[in-house]
N, C-alpha and C positions, 0 to 999 in steps of 0.2 A: 277312683284314684285322685288324690289332691292335685290341683292345677300345677303347683310348683314342681311336684315330682314328675308329672307328665311332661312338663317343659324341659326338665333336666334330661329325661330319657330321649326326648326329641333332639336336643342339642347333641347328645352323645351319638345318636344315629347319624346326624348331619355330618359329623366329623369323618365318617367313613364312606360317605356317598361321593361319587365322582362329581366334578365341577359341573358337568352338563346337567346333572339332576338338580343341583343347587340353583343354577341360573334360570331355571324354568318357572319358578314361582316366587313372587315377592314375599309371600308369607313364610316361606322357608328361609329366605335371606334375612327377614326380620328376626326370626328365631335365633340366628347366629349373633346378631347385634345385641339382642336382649341378653344373651349369655355373657357377653363382654361387659356391657354397661352395668348389669346387675352385680357383677363381681367386682368391678373396679371403679365405679362412680358412686360416691357417697355424699349426699347433700350438695351435689354440684362439684365436689372436689374430685379431680381426676388423677388416678394413679398411672401415670404414663409409662413408667418402667414395667409395671405388671401387664399393661395392655400390649406393650412391645413383645412380651414373651407369650402372649395368648394366641394359640393357633387359630382360634375361632375368628379373631379379628382379621388375620391375614386371609383367611378363607372367605370372609365377608367381602374384603376388598377385591379379591379375585372374582367373586361372583358378580359384583356390580359392574366390573370392567366392561363386559360385553352383554350385560342384561338388556333384553329387548324391551325398551320403554313403551313400545307400541302395544304391549300386552296389558299395560295399566289401563283400567277400564274407565276411570273418571278422574276429575280434578283432585278429589281427596286422595286417591291412590298415588297420583303423580306428585302432589305436594308432600305427602308423607315420605315417598321414596327419595325425593331430592333433599328434603331436610335431613334425613338419615345419612344420605351420601355426603352432604356438606359437612355434617358434624364429624363423621368418621374420617374424612379426608383432612380436616383441620387437625385432628389427633395424629393422623399419619405424619403430617409435616413436623409436628413436635417430636414424634418418635424418630423421625429421620434427621433430627438435629437442627431444624429451622425454628424461628421464633418471630412473632409479630412485633418484637421490641425494637424500636429505632426505625427511622425512615427507610433505610435500605432493607432492613429486616422485613418491614411491612410490604415493600415492593415485591420482594421475593415471595413472601408468604401468600399474597393475594393475587399477584399479576404475572409472575414469570415462572411459576412452577405448575406444570400441567399434569393432569391425572387422566387416566382412561376410565371413563364411567359412562354407562349407557351406550357404549360403542363409539364415543366421541372423546376428543382430547380437550379437556377444559381446566381452566384455573378456577380458584375459589371465587374471584370477582365475577367471572362469567356465569358461574352457577347462581350467584346472587342476582346479578343485574339482568341476565338474559333469560333466566328460567324462573327463579323463585319470585322475584319482585314483580314480574309481569303477570303473575297469577292474581294480583290485586287483593291479597290477603294481608292486612297490616299486622296481624298477630304473628306472622312468620318472623318478624324482627325479634320476637321473644322466644323463638324456638331454635334459631340457628346460633351456634356457639363457635366463636373464632378462637377459642382456647385462651382468652384473656380474662383477667379478673373482673373487668367491667361488663363483660358479656352476660347474658342471662345464664342461669344455672343449667348445666347439662342434666337432662333427665336420666334416671337409672334404668333406662329401657328405651326401646325403639318406638317411633311414631308409627301408628297404624291407621288405615283409612276408617275402620269402624269405630275407632276411639278418638279420632283426630279432633273433632269439635271440642270435646272435653279436655283433651290434652292441651290444645291451644289456649283455652280459657284458663286452665290451671296455671300454665306457664306465664301468661300475661299477668294474672293476679299475683303470682309469686314475685315476678319482677317488679311490679309497681308498688308492692308493699314491702320491698326490701330497702331499708333505709341506707344501705351502702350504695344503692343505685339511684334512688329517688327519695326526696325528702320534702316534707310539707310543714309549713309554719303558719299556724292560725294567727299568731301574734303579728307577724310581718305581712300576712296575706300574700305569701310568696311560696312558690314551689321551685325546688332545685331538681332538675330532671337530667336523666341520662342524655348524653349527646346524641344518642340514637334518634331522639325526637327532633333534634336540631338538624341532623344530616338528612333525615327522611321525613321532614315535616309534611311534604306533599302527600305522603301515604296516610296521614292522619287528618286530612282536611285542608292543609295548606296555610293555616294561620293559628295564632296562639289560642283563640277561643275554641277552635275545633280540637286542638290538642287537649285542652283542659276538659272538654266535653267527653272525649274518648277516655281519659284517665278516670273521670268521675264514676264510670261503670265498674271500676275495679278496686276502689278504696273501701275499707271496712267501715269507716266513720260516716254515718248517714248525713250528718250536718256538713262535713267536709265535702262529701259527694255533691250535695245540693249547691254549695258555694262554687265548687269547681265547674259544675254544669252551667252555672249562671255567668261564668267568666270573670269571677271576682278576685282572681289571683294573678299576680305577675309571675313571669317565668324567667329563671336563670338556669344556666346549664353547668353541670359538673364537669370536671376534667376527666378524660378517659384514661383509665389505668390499664396499660398494656402488659403488666406482669402476668405470669402464667397462672392459670386457674387450678393448680394442683401440684402434685409431686413431680418435679422436673426430671428430665433424663440425666 
């Protein structure tokens, strides 16, 4: 049976299972999110009204609310679970009528709206700072998506422990080669980078040379990669665009 058909049959089965059965296995929860993102996320563009009407999305949120995170066996499972949860909860906030646009909007979006996940009450900033960033994986910055245009593109599927390494590599390369988010000028010997690198420079080595060396592993041009690794470029930072990354509510 083709994998896509098998996945659709699994998702159909999940919709009739009791919540207790869903919350027992992270693989089952991931299958729900796959169904949502495959249907309503195209090249990073999110169809929020369609997600709002998708029963699988709401069942996923119910399943993660009291999911026992102690059943996650290693850091890869934990990292994948929390990335998925963050991305889904950011979408939920747009669906619920919030937005990261404006100072007050961002305060509510990241700091004053709590969600039940993993048996805890957490806002998005807490999931970032207290869980994800403490795992010391710099590529997580290109996997979590706060529903804004300048964020990395949302994948059309869930993150999984057994695919996580490749998924993180693909997302990082996609982000760093997207000239809407990062730009490279051979003539000026300058890079214009996402403010993600400015805000979280410590996660990429702490100085400009370390940032350039990190980026050098993901650009396609070998000559550019060599120059970046040697620290031969200056860095400027682009402005962050907080407009929504898809079809709004």
